[in-house]
C-alpha positions as semicolon CSV with decimal commas, in nm:
position;residue;x (nm);y (nm);z (nm)
1;M;9,307;5,917;6,340
2;R;9,633;5,922;6,550
3;I;9,828;6,081;6,303
4;R;9,538;6,336;6,341
5;Q;9,592;6,358;6,742
6;S;9,959;6,337;6,691
7;L;9,945;6,679;6,508
8;Q;9,714;6,809;6,761
9;L;9,954;6,749;7,007
10;L;10,234;6,882;6,827
11;A;10,070;7,201;6,703
12;T;9,981;7,266;7,115
13;F;10,362;7,195;7,193
14;L;10,460;7,475;6,932
15;L;10,234;7,708;7,095
16;L;10,298;7,687;7,446
17;F;10,696;7,707;7,294
18;A;10,618;7,980;7,138
19;A;10,420;8,140;7,402
20;C;10,721;8,085;7,606
21;V;10,989;8,197;7,395
22;A;10,773;8,506;7,365
23;G;10,712;8,559;7,736
24;S;11,101;8,485;7,822
25;A;11,176;8,736;7,501
26;Q;10,933;9,003;7,693
27;E;11,092;8,989;8,049
28;A;11,446;9,003;7,942
29;D;11,331;9,349;7,737
30;L;11,180;9,468;8,100
31;A;11,497;9,320;8,299
32;R;11,757;9,526;8,036
33;H;11,671;9,883;8,222
34;F;11,791;9,763;8,554
35;D;12,144;9,640;8,423
36;Y;12,461;9,697;8,587
37;D;12,802;9,542;8,658
38;R;12,770;9,305;8,900
39;N;13,183;9,220;8,906
40;A;13,219;9,592;8,966
41;P;13,385;9,630;9,278
42;L;13,185;9,678;9,617
43;N;13,385;9,906;9,814
44;L;13,271;9,836;10,089
45;K;13,376;10,021;10,416
46;Q;13,327;9,972;10,770
47;I;13,257;10,305;10,933
48;A;13,170;10,171;11,282
49;V;13,058;9,861;11,479
50;Q;12,829;9,735;11,772
51;H;12,884;9,415;11,978
52;R;12,522;9,265;12,067
53;A;12,499;8,948;12,285
54;N;12,403;8,712;11,973
55;A;12,522;8,957;11,663
56;T;12,781;9,224;11,554
57;V;12,608;9,542;11,405
58;Y;12,849;9,700;11,130
59;D;12,773;10,053;11,012
60;I;12,911;9,985;10,682
61;T;12,855;10,149;10,302
62;Y;12,858;10,018;9,957
63;D;12,886;10,160;9,620
64;S;12,579;10,242;9,425
65;P;12,575;10,153;9,056
66;K;12,381;10,434;9,013
67;G;12,579;10,691;9,186
68;G;12,686;10,765;9,516
69;V;12,730;10,502;9,875
70;V;12,465;10,290;9,996
71;P;12,464;10,371;10,411
72;A;12,321;10,004;10,588
73;Y;12,381;9,808;10,908
74;L;12,490;9,463;10,829
75;V;12,418;9,212;11,121
76;V;12,644;8,924;11,166
77;P;12,544;8,631;11,390
78;K;12,805;8,441;11,634
79;G;12,911;8,142;11,470
80;R;13,108;8,047;11,134
81;G;12,778;7,978;10,894
82;P;12,654;7,916;10,620
83;F;12,381;8,136;10,744
84;A;12,096;8,239;10,550
85;A;12,034;8,586;10,456
86;V;11,779;8,870;10,413
87;V;11,765;9,207;10,279
88;W;11,498;9,440;10,456
89;G;11,390;9,761;10,323
90;H;11,204;10,006;10,559
91;W;10,919;10,241;10,508
92;C;10,894;10,578;10,403
93;W;10,644;10,708;10,639
94;Q;10,715;11,129;10,618
95;N;10,733;11,165;10,991
96;S;10,906;10,873;11,091
97;S;11,235;10,886;11,312
98;M;11,237;10,536;11,164
99;R;11,235;10,603;10,828
100;N;11,559;10,445;10,754
101;R;11,768;10,168;10,840
102;K;11,711;10,181;11,197
103;E;11,306;10,007;11,167
104;F;11,378;9,649;11,106
105;L;11,770;9,655;11,312
106;E;11,615;9,490;11,618
107;E;11,442;9,241;11,448
108;A;11,726;9,172;11,248
109;V;11,944;9,132;11,576
110;A;11,671;8,898;11,675
111;L;11,694;8,668;11,416
112;A;12,050;8,633;11,400
113;Q;12,008;8,385;11,664
114;S;11,822;8,189;11,448
115;G;12,113;8,182;11,195
116;L;12,039;8,490;11,026
117;V;12,312;8,756;10,845
118;S;12,111;9,094;10,764
119;L;12,190;9,397;10,528
120;L;11,974;9,680;10,613
121;P;12,017;9,997;10,342
122;D;11,940;10,355;10,352
123;D;11,660;10,405;10,081
124;P;11,827;10,739;9,872
125;M;11,565;10,963;10,046
126;S;11,743;10,859;10,384
127;R;12,123;10,930;10,306
128;P;12,310;11,212;10,349
129;G;12,294;11,533;10,117
130;Y;11,914;11,420;9,992
131;V;11,715;11,688;9,819
132;P;11,353;11,614;9,856
133;I;11,139;11,584;9,471
134;N;10,869;11,815;9,551
135;D;10,712;11,783;9,214
136;P;10,527;11,434;9,202
137;I;10,568;11,423;8,814
138;D;10,916;11,491;8,804
139;E;11,080;11,219;8,644
140;R;11,345;11,183;8,868
141;N;11,103;10,974;9,104
142;A;11,046;10,720;8,828
143;T;11,505;10,740;8,796
144;Q;11,521;10,709;9,222
145;F;11,322;10,427;9,219
146;L;11,502;10,228;8,983
147;Q;11,804;10,322;9,177
148;E;11,644;10,147;9,483
149;V;11,571;9,870;9,297
150;V;11,972;9,787;9,126
151;D;12,060;9,931;9,507
152;M;11,884;9,617;9,676
153;Q;12,001;9,374;9,410
154;R;12,367;9,531;9,478
155;G;12,310;9,468;9,817
156;V;12,228;9,072;9,729
157;D;12,596;9,095;9,599
158;V;12,698;9,224;9,926
159;L;12,632;8,913;10,096
160;T;12,689;8,663;9,890
161;A;13,061;8,791;9,879
162;R;13,052;8,678;10,217
163;R;13,228;8,308;10,277
164;D;12,981;8,285;10,552
165;V;12,633;8,352;10,355
166;D;12,431;8,038;10,202
167;P;12,296;8,200;9,880
168;K;12,071;7,960;9,832
169;R;11,878;8,073;10,152
170;M;11,805;8,475;10,058
171;G;11,509;8,672;10,132
172;Y;11,366;8,993;10,095
173;V;11,193;9,225;10,361
174;G;11,026;9,502;10,223
175;H;10,740;9,755;10,411
176;S;10,538;10,058;10,241
177;C;10,793;10,175;9,924
178;N;11,009;9,901;9,983
179;A;10,711;9,623;9,984
180;A;10,701;9,805;9,614
181;V;11,054;9,747;9,533
182;G;11,061;9,393;9,647
183;A;10,758;9,300;9,403
184;L;10,948;9,414;9,111
185;L;11,250;9,223;9,263
186;S;11,059;8,905;9,296
187;G;11,014;8,887;8,952
188;L;11,329;9,064;8,830
189;D;11,635;8,885;9,074
190;H;11,579;8,549;9,146
191;R;11,838;8,465;9,371
192;F;11,605;8,585;9,634
193;K;11,401;8,267;9,753
194;A;11,113;8,438;9,980
195;F;10,974;8,779;10,010
196;V;10,759;8,937;10,297
197;L;10,623;9,240;10,115
198;M;10,422;9,473;10,397
199;A;10,175;9,726;10,325
200;G;10,257;9,806;9,973
201;T;10,153;9,806;9,611
202;T;10,195;9,531;9,345
203;S;10,093;9,656;9,045
204;D;10,077;9,998;8,904
205;E;9,780;9,895;8,686
206;I;9,531;9,820;8,948
207;S;9,721;10,150;9,193
208;Q;9,598;10,376;8,854
209;S;9,249;10,248;8,852
210;T;9,141;10,412;9,216
211;K;8,971;10,707;9,234
212;A;9,281;10,870;9,431
213;F;9,494;10,830;9,159
214;Q;9,250;10,940;8,881
215;D;9,210;11,249;9,103
216;F;9,563;11,273;9,059
217;R;9,639;11,250;8,724
218;Q;9,300;11,514;8,663
219;K;9,514;11,761;8,889
220;F;9,802;11,751;8,694
221;G;9,709;11,687;8,323
222;P;9,607;11,346;8,167
223;E;9,863;11,419;7,904
224;K;10,187;11,487;8,126
225;V;10,071;11,168;8,371
226;D;10,019;10,967;8,114
227;A;10,375;11,029;7,900
228;L;10,536;10,971;8,218
229;I;10,351;10,636;8,274
230;A;10,428;10,540;7,922
231;K;10,798;10,615;7,941
232;Y;10,859;10,429;8,268
233;S;10,607;10,167;8,196
234;Y;10,869;9,921;8,243
235;L;10,870;9,990;8,617
236;D;10,544;9,853;8,669
237;Q;10,533;9,587;8,941
238;G;10,277;9,394;8,810
239;K;10,504;9,254;8,510
240;F;10,756;9,134;8,782
241;I;10,574;8,973;9,062
242;S;10,297;8,831;8,864
243;H;10,649;8,544;8,772
244;A;10,769;8,553;9,104
245;T;10,771;8,175;9,142
246;P;10,951;7,939;9,240
247;A;11,024;8,241;9,492
248;V;10,755;8,217;9,774
249;V;10,575;8,558;9,842
250;F;10,411;8,653;10,154
251;L;10,202;8,970;10,151
252;Q;10,098;9,141;10,475
253;Y;9,839;9,447;10,521
254;G;9,686;9,633;10,765
255;A;9,261;9,636;10,798
256;R;9,276;10,034;10,892
257;D;9,554;10,124;10,658
258;E;9,364;10,462;10,525
259;G;9,639;10,383;10,181
260;I;9,576;10,090;10,104
261;T;9,220;9,943;10,150
262;P;9,112;9,552;10,228
263;Q;8,950;9,545;9,864
264;Q;9,317;9,702;9,752
265;A;9,511;9,421;9,924
266;Q;9,327;9,168;9,734
267;Q;9,339;9,286;9,432
268;Y;9,695;9,360;9,457
269;A;9,731;8,982;9,619
270;A;9,566;8,848;9,274
271;V;9,846;8,944;9,101
272;V;10,109;8,777;9,284
273;S;10,210;8,445;9,121
274;E;10,184;8,109;9,340
275;P;10,325;7,979;9,541
276;K;10,179;8,274;9,840
277;Q;10,032;8,362;10,114
278;F;9,810;8,683;10,232
279;K;9,688;8,822;10,521
280;I;9,508;9,112;10,652
281;Y;9,575;9,237;11,011
282;D;9,420;9,478;11,228
283;A;9,651;9,768;11,201
284;E;9,718;10,050;11,081
285;H;9,993;10,104;10,834
286;N;10,285;10,038;11,013
287;L;10,093;9,670;11,115
288;N;10,148;9,499;11,424
289;A;10,336;9,221;11,706
290;E;10,096;8,942;11,499
291;A;10,223;9,059;11,171
292;R;10,592;9,076;11,315
293;R;10,534;8,692;11,490
294;D;10,375;8,565;11,139
295;R;10,685;8,699;10,907
296;I;10,903;8,585;11,155
297;H;10,797;8,262;11,117
298;F;10,793;8,278;10,763
299;L;11,119;8,327;10,764
300;V;11,225;8,082;10,964
301;E;11,026;7,792;10,768
302;Q;11,159;7,957;10,419
303;L;11,499;8,002;10,489
304;K;11,530;7,696;10,723
305;L;11,643;7,893;11,003
306;R;11,642;7,786;11,374
307;S;11,350;7,843;11,559
308;V;11,278;8,217;11,763
309;S;11,113;8,203;12,081
310;D;10,793;8,363;12,132
311;S;10,989;8,571;12,449
312;V;11,237;8,721;12,190
313;I;11,015;8,787;11,962
314;L;10,746;8,983;12,221
315;G;11,106;9,205;12,314
316;I;11,047;9,362;11,988
317;P;10,922;9,727;11,992
318;N;10,628;9,774;11,781
319;L;10,670;10,058;11,518
320;Y;10,562;10,386;11,617
321;Q;10,347;10,525;11,324
322;P;10,324;10,900;11,370
323;P;10,001;11,134;11,277
324;A;10,012;11,213;10,902
325;P;10,138;11,560;10,845
326;N;9,892;11,827;10,730
C-alpha cells in the first residue's frame, strides 16, 4: 500500500512538474516577441523643467527600442528617496485634450508628496509627426501596440536607472488603451508590484465574443480578420494577465461606459490572476473622483507610500470626457 501511494505521489509530482515546464516554455515563447536590449543607451534628454511646491516636473525624451523617441514627463519629489515609482499610461479618447501625458500629471504631482517618482510617457499616437492609421485591419495597429508595450518597459529602465528609485516598489497605472497595455505587461514584466487598470480590456478572446466585434469581422472580411488575429495572437492580454501573480491588479470600470458593459467588465476581471481587486463605479469611460481616490489609496498601500490627505485628492481636477465624434 505504501509503495502504491508513493508511486501515485511521484506520478502526480511528475505531471505537475511537466505542466510547469510546459507553461514556462509557453510564456517564454510569448515573451520573446517583446525582447529588446535593456543595456542599450537610454539617450535621456531634458527639454524643460518646472518647479512645483512638492515636486519637480521634467519634460524629457528617451529612445524607443522600436525607433524614434518617447516624450514624457518625469515627476520627482523633494528629498533623497529611495522613492517608489509608477509608470502612467494615458487614455486614447479621440477628441480629448488629455489624450497624452497630461492626463495624469496633476495626480502624479499630488502623489509626489507621498514619496512617488512618476513617469508619464506619450503614447505613439500622441507624438509629434504621428500619421493616423485609418484602416482598422492594417498590421501597423498590431505593431504599434507592440511598441506601446516595449516603450513602457523601457520606461521602467528609465526609472530604475535612477539612484533615488526603489526597484522593488514599482507600479503601473493605465487608462483605456493603456490599460490594455498594462494587462499585457502584468504577466510579461515582473518588475511591477502593482497595477491599476482603468476601463480597459484584459482578453482578446472575450473582446472577440461580443456582437460589436462579430459585426466588425463581417464588415471587413472574416478571412482577413481571422488571419490578422492568428498572426498576432501573442498580443492577447489574456495570455499574460492570467499570470500576473505575484503582482496585485486593481481593475476599475464605469457602469455607464458605452464601450464596456458591467457584464463584460466582470468577464474581463475573471481572467485576471489573484490577488486582484475589482470595482464598478457610477461613471462613464472617464471614471470619476471616487475611482481616483480608490486608486491613490491602493497605490499608497501597495507601494508603501506616505498617506495623501483627502483635501489634496479632492484638489485633483476631474477628467472631462468630450462627446464621441460622429
